[in-house]
C-alpha positions as CSV (number, residue, x, y, z in Angstrom):
1,M,0.7,-65.7,16.0
2,S,0.8,-61.9,15.8
3,E,0.0,-59.8,12.8
4,V,2.3,-57.2,11.6
5,G,0.6,-54.3,9.8
6,K,2.2,-51.8,7.5
7,T,1.4,-48.2,8.2
8,I,2.1,-45.7,5.5
9,N,2.0,-42.1,6.5
10,R,1.1,-39.8,3.6
11,S,1.0,-36.1,3.5
12,L,0.1,-33.5,0.8
13,R,1.3,-30.0,0.9
14,V,-0.4,-27.4,-1.3
15,S,0.9,-23.9,-1.8
16,E,-1.3,-21.0,-0.7
17,D,-0.8,-19.7,-4.2
18,V,-2.4,-22.8,-5.6
19,I,-5.3,-22.6,-3.2
20,I,-5.8,-18.9,-4.3
21,E,-5.7,-19.9,-7.9
22,M,-8.3,-22.6,-7.3
23,I,-10.6,-20.1,-5.6
24,A,-10.2,-17.6,-8.4
25,N,-11.0,-20.2,-11.1
26,S,-14.0,-21.5,-9.3
27,A,-15.4,-18.0,-8.7
28,M,-14.9,-17.2,-12.4
29,E,-17.1,-20.2,-13.3
30,V,-20.1,-18.6,-11.6
31,D,-22.6,-16.9,-14.0
32,G,-22.6,-13.2,-13.3
33,V,-19.0,-12.8,-12.3
34,A,-17.0,-10.7,-14.7
35,A,-13.7,-10.7,-12.9
36,I,-11.8,-11.1,-9.7
37,A,-11.1,-7.7,-8.1
38,R,-7.6,-6.4,-7.8
39,R,-6.0,-5.4,-4.6
40,K,-5.4,-1.7,-3.9
41,K,-1.9,-0.6,-4.6
42,N,0.3,-0.7,-1.6
43,P,4.0,0.5,-1.6
44,A,5.0,-2.2,0.9
45,R,3.5,-4.9,-1.4
46,L,5.5,-3.5,-4.3
47,L,8.7,-3.8,-2.4
48,T,8.1,-7.5,-1.5
49,N,7.3,-8.3,-5.1
50,N,4.1,-10.1,-4.1
51,K,2.6,-11.7,-7.3
52,N,-0.9,-12.1,-5.9
53,V,-2.6,-8.9,-7.0
54,R,-6.1,-10.3,-6.7
55,A,-8.4,-9.4,-3.9
56,I,-8.4,-12.9,-2.4
57,K,-7.4,-13.5,1.2
58,I,-7.2,-16.9,2.8
59,E,-6.7,-17.9,6.4
60,L,-5.6,-21.5,6.8
61,A,-5.4,-23.1,10.3
62,G,-4.7,-26.8,10.0
63,D,-7.5,-28.3,7.8
64,V,-9.8,-25.3,8.2
65,L,-10.0,-22.5,5.6
66,A,-11.6,-19.1,5.7
67,V,-11.8,-17.1,2.4
68,S,-12.4,-13.5,1.5
69,I,-12.8,-12.6,-2.2
70,G,-13.6,-9.4,-4.1
71,V,-15.5,-9.8,-7.3
72,V,-16.7,-7.6,-10.2
73,L,-20.2,-8.4,-11.4
74,K,-21.5,-8.4,-14.9
75,N,-24.1,-5.7,-15.7
76,G,-27.5,-7.0,-14.8
77,A,-26.3,-9.8,-12.5
78,K,-28.3,-10.1,-9.2
79,A,-25.8,-9.4,-6.5
80,V,-27.2,-11.5,-3.7
81,V,-27.8,-14.6,-5.9
82,T,-24.4,-14.3,-7.5
83,A,-22.6,-13.9,-4.2
84,E,-24.3,-16.9,-2.8
85,N,-23.4,-18.9,-5.9
86,V,-19.8,-17.8,-5.5
87,Q,-19.8,-18.9,-1.9
88,D,-21.2,-22.4,-2.7
89,K,-18.9,-22.9,-5.7
90,I,-15.8,-22.0,-3.7
91,K,-16.8,-24.1,-0.7
92,N,-17.6,-27.2,-2.8
93,T,-14.5,-26.9,-5.0
94,I,-12.1,-26.6,-2.1
95,Q,-13.8,-29.3,0.0
96,N,-13.9,-31.8,-2.8
97,M,-10.5,-31.2,-4.3
98,L,-8.4,-30.6,-1.1
99,N,-10.6,-32.1,1.6
100,L,-10.3,-28.9,3.6
101,T,-13.2,-27.7,5.8
102,V,-14.3,-24.2,4.6
103,T,-15.8,-22.3,7.5
104,K,-16.7,-19.2,5.7
105,V,-16.5,-17.5,2.3
106,N,-16.8,-13.7,2.4
107,V,-17.8,-12.2,-1.0
108,N,-17.2,-8.5,-1.5
109,I,-18.8,-7.0,-4.6
110,V,-16.4,-4.2,-5.5
111,N,-17.7,-3.1,-8.9
112,V,-20.2,-3.8,-11.7
113,L,-19.0,-4.0,-15.2
114,S,-20.8,-1.5,-17.4
115,D,-21.9,-2.1,-21.0
116,E,-20.1,0.9,-22.3
């Protein structure tokens, strides 16, 4: 007697915009982060009507993700500690929620929010 097995193929597609939003939200949860930096204005980007104005760039190859993010720190936040916490938070969030392997998270500190 032979066994007949059922195979169900499932797939999940997640928009890059959703991944970017998840990255932004997880970075904002880190103590010391005041905001996500905005991209520099570029006339070509204005013509294409790109809605992603945040300084977040992702490179997705299969199930492997590389992230670059620009952040604005709160006044008095320790840059190195905060950047490492942002890296850990983004990596854990993406790996747990989407089961993607995060190879690197580049954090660029572009400004510090003043108290004024």
